[in-house]
C-alpha positions as CSV (number, residue, x, y, z in Angstrom):
1,M,0.0,0.0,0.0
2,A,2.8,2.5,0.9
3,T,4.6,1.7,-2.3
4,S,1.4,2.3,-4.3
5,Y,0.9,5.6,-2.6
6,A,4.5,6.6,-3.2
7,K,4.1,5.8,-6.9
8,R,1.0,8.0,-7.1
9,V,2.9,10.9,-5.4
10,F,5.8,10.6,-7.9
11,E,3.3,10.4,-10.8
12,I,1.5,13.5,-9.6
13,I,4.8,15.4,-9.3
14,R,5.9,14.1,-12.7
15,K,2.7,15.3,-14.4
16,E,2.1,18.6,-12.6
17,G,5.6,19.4,-11.3
18,Y,6.8,20.9,-8.0
19,A,6.6,24.4,-9.5
20,H,2.9,24.0,-10.2
21,Y,2.1,23.0,-6.6
22,L,4.4,25.6,-5.0
23,K,3.0,28.4,-7.2
24,N,-0.6,27.5,-6.4
25,F,-0.1,26.9,-2.7
26,V,1.5,30.2,-2.2
27,S,-1.2,32.1,-4.1
28,L,-4.2,30.3,-2.6
29,P,-4.5,32.4,0.5
30,N,-5.1,35.4,-1.7
31,R,-7.6,33.6,-3.8
32,V,-9.9,31.9,-1.2
33,G,-8.5,32.4,2.2
34,N,-9.3,36.0,2.7
35,R,-13.0,35.3,2.9
36,I,-12.5,32.6,5.5
37,G,-11.2,34.5,8.5
38,R,-8.4,35.9,6.4
39,T,-6.1,33.1,7.4
40,T,-4.2,30.4,5.4
41,T,-6.0,27.5,7.1
42,F,-8.8,27.1,4.6
43,S,-6.4,27.4,1.7
44,F,-4.0,24.9,3.2
45,R,-6.6,22.3,4.0
46,S,-8.2,22.7,0.5
47,Y,-4.8,22.1,-1.1
48,R,-4.1,19.2,1.2
49,N,-7.4,17.6,0.2
50,H,-6.4,18.2,-3.5
51,I,-3.2,16.3,-3.0
52,S,-4.7,13.6,-0.8
53,N,-7.5,12.8,-3.2
54,K,-5.1,12.5,-6.1
55,I,-3.1,10.0,-4.1
56,S,-6.1,8.0,-2.7
57,Y,-8.5,7.8,-5.5
58,D,-8.5,6.8,-9.2
59,A,-10.9,9.5,-10.3
60,P,-10.6,12.5,-7.9
61,A,-12.4,15.6,-8.9
62,E,-10.4,18.8,-9.3
63,T,-10.8,20.5,-5.9
64,F,-10.8,24.1,-7.1
65,T,-12.9,23.7,-10.3
66,P,-16.5,24.7,-9.8
67,L,-19.5,22.7,-11.1
68,W,-22.3,24.0,-13.2
69,I,-25.6,22.8,-11.6
70,N,-29.3,23.0,-12.3
71,P,-30.4,24.6,-9.0
72,R,-33.6,22.5,-9.0
73,M,-31.3,19.6,-8.1
74,I,-30.6,21.2,-4.7
75,E,-33.6,20.5,-2.4
76,Y,-31.9,20.5,1.0
77,R,-29.4,22.6,2.8
78,R,-27.2,21.6,5.7
79,E,-24.5,23.2,7.9
80,L,-22.0,20.4,8.2
81,P,-19.4,19.3,7.1
82,S,-17.9,22.7,8.0
83,L,-15.9,25.0,5.8
84,E,-13.0,24.5,8.3
85,Y,-12.1,21.3,6.5
86,G,-11.5,23.0,3.2
87,L,-12.8,22.3,-0.2
88,G,-12.7,18.8,-1.7
89,T,-13.1,16.8,1.5
90,V,-14.1,13.1,1.1
91,K,-15.9,12.0,4.2
92,P,-17.7,8.7,5.2
93,G,-20.6,8.5,7.7
94,D,-24.3,9.6,7.8
95,W,-23.7,13.3,7.4
96,D,-25.6,13.2,4.1
97,S,-28.8,11.9,5.8
98,T,-29.0,14.0,9.0
99,N,-29.6,17.7,9.9
100,L,-31.2,18.4,6.5
101,T,-33.5,21.4,6.0
102,P,-35.6,21.8,2.9
103,V,-34.4,24.8,0.9
104,E,-37.9,26.0,0.4
105,E,-38.5,26.2,4.2
106,Y,-35.5,28.4,4.9
107,W,-36.5,32.0,5.8
108,K,-34.2,33.5,3.1
109,T,-35.9,31.4,0.4
110,K,-39.4,32.5,1.7
111,G,-38.3,36.1,1.9
112,L,-36.8,36.2,-1.6
113,R,-39.8,34.5,-3.2
114,S,-42.1,36.9,-1.4
115,R,-40.2,39.8,-2.9
116,F,-39.5,38.6,-6.4
117,E,-42.3,36.2,-7.1
118,E,-45.1,38.0,-5.3
119,D,-43.8,41.5,-5.8
120,N,-44.1,42.5,-2.1
121,D,-42.3,45.4,-0.6
122,W,-39.2,44.3,1.4
123,E,-40.8,45.5,4.6
124,E,-43.6,42.9,4.1
125,T,-41.2,40.0,3.9
126,I,-39.6,37.7,6.5
127,Y,-36.3,38.7,4.9
128,W,-36.7,42.2,6.2
129,D,-37.6,41.0,9.7
130,Q,-34.6,38.6,9.9
131,Y,-32.1,41.1,8.7
132,L,-33.5,43.7,11.0
133,R,-32.8,41.4,13.9
134,K,-29.4,40.6,12.6
135,M,-28.5,44.3,12.2
136,D,-29.8,45.2,15.7
137,G,-32.7,47.2,14.3
138,N,-30.7,49.4,12.0
139,E,-33.1,50.0,9.2
140,Q,-30.6,51.8,7.0
141,K,-28.3,48.8,7.0
142,V,-31.2,46.6,6.1
143,K,-32.2,48.9,3.3
144,N,-28.7,48.8,1.9
145,R,-28.7,45.0,2.1
146,C,-32.1,44.9,0.2
147,E,-30.8,47.3,-2.4
148,K,-27.8,45.0,-3.0
149,T,-30.1,42.0,-3.3
150,D,-32.3,43.8,-5.8
151,N,-29.2,44.6,-7.9
152,L,-28.0,41.0,-7.7
153,Y,-31.3,39.7,-8.9
154,C,-31.4,42.2,-11.8
155,R,-27.8,41.3,-12.8
156,L,-28.6,37.5,-12.8
157,R,-31.8,38.1,-14.7
158,S,-30.0,40.1,-17.4
159,D,-26.6,38.4,-17.6
160,G,-27.2,34.9,-16.2
161,Y,-24.8,33.5,-13.6
162,V,-21.3,34.7,-14.4
163,S,-18.6,32.8,-12.6
164,D,-15.7,34.6,-10.9
165,Y,-13.5,31.6,-11.9
166,S,-12.2,29.9,-15.0
167,T,-12.9,26.2,-15.6
168,G,-9.2,25.3,-15.3
169,K,-7.6,23.1,-12.7
170,V,-7.2,25.8,-10.0
171,L,-8.9,29.1,-9.1
172,Q,-7.7,32.0,-11.2
173,P,-6.7,35.2,-9.3
174,L,-9.9,37.1,-10.0
175,G,-10.9,37.7,-6.4
176,D,-11.3,35.8,-3.2
177,Q,-15.0,35.0,-3.2
178,L,-16.1,31.4,-3.4
179,E,-19.0,30.4,-5.6
180,I,-22.1,28.8,-4.0
181,V,-20.9,26.0,-1.7
182,V,-22.4,22.5,-1.9
183,S,-21.7,18.9,-0.8
184,I,-22.6,15.7,-2.5
185,G,-24.1,12.7,-0.7
186,R,-23.5,9.0,-1.3
187,D,-26.3,8.7,-4.0
188,G,-25.3,12.0,-5.8
189,S,-27.8,14.2,-3.9
190,I,-26.5,17.8,-3.9
191,F,-26.9,19.9,-0.7
192,H,-26.5,23.6,-0.2
193,Q,-23.9,24.3,2.5
194,G,-25.1,27.7,3.6
195,K,-23.0,30.0,1.4
196,G,-24.4,31.6,-1.7
197,G,-28.0,31.3,-0.6
198,H,-29.2,34.4,-2.6
199,R,-27.6,33.1,-5.8
200,L,-29.1,29.6,-5.3
201,V,-32.7,31.0,-4.8
202,F,-32.3,33.3,-7.7
203,G,-31.1,30.5,-9.9
204,K,-34.3,28.6,-9.0
205,L,-36.5,31.7,-9.6
206,L,-34.9,32.5,-12.9
207,N,-34.3,28.9,-14.1
208,I,-30.6,29.4,-14.8
209,D,-27.7,27.1,-14.0
210,I,-25.5,28.1,-11.0
211,C,-21.8,27.6,-10.3
212,A,-20.8,25.8,-7.2
213,H,-17.6,24.7,-5.3
214,V,-17.9,21.3,-3.7
215,L,-17.0,21.3,-0.1
216,C,-17.4,17.6,0.6
217,R,-18.2,14.4,-1.2
218,H,-19.4,11.3,0.5
219,K,-16.8,8.5,0.4
220,Q,-19.3,6.1,-1.3
221,W,-19.9,8.7,-4.0
222,Q,-16.2,9.1,-4.6
223,E,-15.8,5.3,-4.8
224,L,-18.6,5.3,-7.3
225,R,-16.7,7.9,-9.4
226,D,-13.7,5.6,-9.3
227,E,-15.9,2.6,-10.4
228,I,-17.5,4.6,-13.3
229,H,-14.0,5.9,-14.3
230,K,-12.7,2.3,-14.5
231,N,-15.6,0.4,-15.9
232,G,-18.0,2.9,-17.4
233,L,-21.5,3.8,-16.5
234,S,-23.4,0.6,-15.8
235,E,-27.1,0.1,-16.4
236,E,-27.6,0.3,-12.6
237,Y,-26.5,3.9,-12.6
238,K,-27.7,5.1,-16.0
239,Q,-30.0,7.7,-14.3
240,L,-26.8,9.5,-13.2
241,R,-25.6,10.1,-16.8
242,D,-26.3,13.9,-16.6
243,H,-25.1,14.4,-13.0
244,P,-22.8,17.4,-13.0
245,D,-20.2,15.7,-10.8
246,L,-19.7,12.9,-13.3
247,Q,-19.2,14.8,-16.5
248,D,-15.5,15.0,-16.1
249,I,-15.2,11.2,-16.2
250,L,-17.9,10.2,-18.6
251,D,-17.2,9.8,-22.3
């Protein structure tokens, strides 16, 4: 086993080179770390996951490459696994079947639908009430937040979802904001992880695809990726042909 891992390490280095890893590791704090407590911890752990997955699995997904997803695939939101583990975590356990909340029952979804589907004034929505509490009753701050939200909706409606990142192997230095953050369960279910909630809801309202970084994949899902990579998509899993997290390994 150790020999096999060592061979993988040397193969990764041969293909991508020390300079590639050094360059991207040094620049990652500026790309994603600034939004996570302005520390290097998130960046380091994301990059560690990137290396670990390449060593451990036959078909690891590119850690920093976002997926384009139909937002209607995302029915539930959850708070764990935490961002503290970095992007690209592969984790076993029952985390994909516990602590799930329907996206449609979340106050932010209800508030945004009230505003943009029912054309209510902000002050009539639960969105206003929640942010008024969050901002200690400061109505001007809430008005500013609502104005930014109006602008975001209008921008997405006119331009679609424009990603801050390229589709290359790593994030490009175009800012430090992550896309919508999701995780993927053992059967391919996609969960919202609590970041990018506005963009997710607007994607649903406007029926446009969204861009998302994957925080965590269930170990069984990753093992299924490996199996499909090795043997192709069997009849048993044909319903997954259009899954956004399989397009990189399907013919």
